[in-house]
C-alpha distance (Angstrom), angle and dihedral (degrees) to the residues before:
residue distance angle dihedral
M1 . . .
I2 3.81 . .
R3 3.77 117.6 .
T4 3.74 140.1 151.3
E5 3.77 116.0 -100.3
V6 3.77 112.5 -82.1
G7 3.79 116.8 -134.8
R8 3.78 114.5 -112.7
T9 3.76 133.0 -171.6
P10 3.81 114.4 -110.3
S11 3.82 90.9 -109.5
D12 3.83 91.1 60.5
V13 3.80 96.1 60.8
I14 3.79 127.3 55.6
L15 3.80 116.3 -164.0
L16 3.81 109.4 -134.0
G17 3.80 94.9 -178.8
H18 3.78 148.6 -61.5
V19 3.78 137.0 -139.7
D20 3.80 129.3 -157.8
L21 3.81 114.1 -147.6
P22 3.80 138.0 177.0
G23 3.80 116.8 -99.8
E24 3.81 92.4 -106.6
E25 3.81 136.1 116.6
S26 3.83 88.6 -112.0
S27 3.82 87.9 66.9
V28 3.81 92.4 69.4
P29 3.84 95.7 72.6
Q30 3.81 90.1 37.6
A31 3.81 90.6 55.7
R32 3.80 91.0 46.9
L33 3.81 92.2 50.6
Y34 3.80 92.2 48.4
V35 3.80 93.0 49.4
R36 3.82 92.3 44.5
K37 3.81 93.1 53.5
L38 3.79 92.7 44.7
L39 3.80 95.9 48.6
E40 3.80 96.1 40.5
A41 3.82 89.3 51.9
A42 3.81 87.8 52.2
D43 3.85 89.8 46.5
H44 3.80 90.6 -125.9
T45 3.81 116.9 -179.3
R46 3.84 98.7 -142.7
V47 3.82 101.2 55.0
D48 3.82 96.4 129.5
D49 3.81 93.4 48.7
A50 3.81 91.2 47.8
L51 3.82 91.7 49.3
L52 3.80 93.2 51.1
L53 3.79 93.7 48.7
V54 3.82 94.3 44.0
S55 3.81 88.6 51.5
E56 3.79 90.8 52.5
L57 3.80 95.2 46.9
V58 3.81 96.4 44.9
T59 3.81 89.5 47.5
N60 3.82 89.4 51.4
S61 3.81 90.7 49.8
V62 3.79 91.7 51.6
R63 3.81 94.2 45.8
H64 3.78 102.8 36.9
S65 3.82 110.6 25.7
D66 3.77 134.6 71.3
S67 3.82 86.7 -108.6
G68 3.79 88.7 73.2
S69 3.80 96.7 43.2
R70 3.80 100.0 48.6
P71 3.81 122.8 75.3
D72 3.82 89.5 -132.4
G73 3.82 94.9 41.7
R74 3.81 117.0 143.2
I75 3.80 136.2 -164.3
T76 3.79 124.3 -164.7
V77 3.80 125.1 -159.8
V78 3.82 114.9 -159.6
I79 3.80 121.1 -169.3
S80 3.81 120.5 -165.7
H81 3.76 138.3 163.1
R82 3.75 130.2 -143.1
P83 3.77 127.4 175.5
G84 3.79 106.7 -63.7
A85 3.80 99.0 1.7
L86 3.77 147.9 63.1
Q87 3.81 114.2 -135.4
V88 3.80 123.6 -156.0
K89 3.81 126.3 -177.2
V90 3.78 126.4 -171.4
I91 3.79 108.4 -161.6
D92 3.79 121.8 -166.0
Q93 3.80 138.1 161.6
G94 3.79 93.3 -91.1
S95 3.78 125.3 -135.1
K96 3.77 132.9 -106.5
K97 3.83 88.5 -154.1
Q98 3.80 100.0 57.2
A99 3.77 143.9 7.8
P100 3.81 125.3 -146.9
R101 3.78 110.0 -86.4
M102 3.74 138.2 162.6
L103 3.80 112.5 -105.0
R104 3.76 132.9 -157.0
A105 3.79 102.0 -124.4
A106 3.77 121.1 -156.4
E107 3.80 112.8 -110.6
D108 3.80 92.1 -113.6
S109 3.82 95.3 44.6
D110 3.80 121.0 108.1
R111 3.83 91.8 -156.2
G112 3.77 139.2 55.7
R113 3.79 101.9 56.9
G114 3.82 101.8 95.5
L115 3.79 100.2 101.5
W116 3.79 90.7 34.9
L117 3.82 87.8 59.7
V118 3.79 90.4 47.4
G119 3.80 89.3 52.2
Q120 3.81 92.0 48.9
I121 3.82 98.1 46.3
A122 3.81 106.5 30.1
S123 3.78 121.4 78.9
A124 3.83 87.6 -139.9
W125 3.78 137.4 -4.9
G126 3.77 140.3 172.6
V127 3.76 149.4 156.9
Y128 3.79 131.3 -116.1
E129 3.78 138.0 166.3
D130 3.79 128.6 -144.0
D131 3.81 138.6 148.2
A132 3.82 90.7 -63.9
G133 3.82 91.9 58.0
R134 3.77 133.0 -105.8
A135 3.78 121.0 -26.4
V136 3.76 127.2 -163.1
W137 3.78 108.3 -167.6
F138 3.76 139.4 -179.9
E139 3.78 139.1 -173.0
L140 3.77 127.3 -145.5
A141 3.77 113.8 -158.5
S142 3.79 112.7 -131.1
A143 3.77 112.2 -98.8
């Protein structure tokens, strides 16, 4: 399900942590490691799903946003919890050339399935832009 981010009162959402990373390929495993440690410490039930989707979104940020094309490009991963769901945002510097979109990948292609996977695994996801940049976010319902 794609939707725009729904406003929540501050008491609804608990920030678990965030990490600021360079807009480089090496940030993908760093983001995964950070999220793994954070969610395992919280004994979260959807660690593997969260790791897969974070990997996809950080990779997309590096490959397709200005964060990955500028020497000073940055990507921020924000992990929060609200009753019944884990929320993850990957914030980058956006791109005037392209917006995040789901592609139809060829069967023999090794690319083009990132947002499709997000749509299949997440209970909700979306994209928004604000002064901080562009955020692609997803929620994983608690198991």
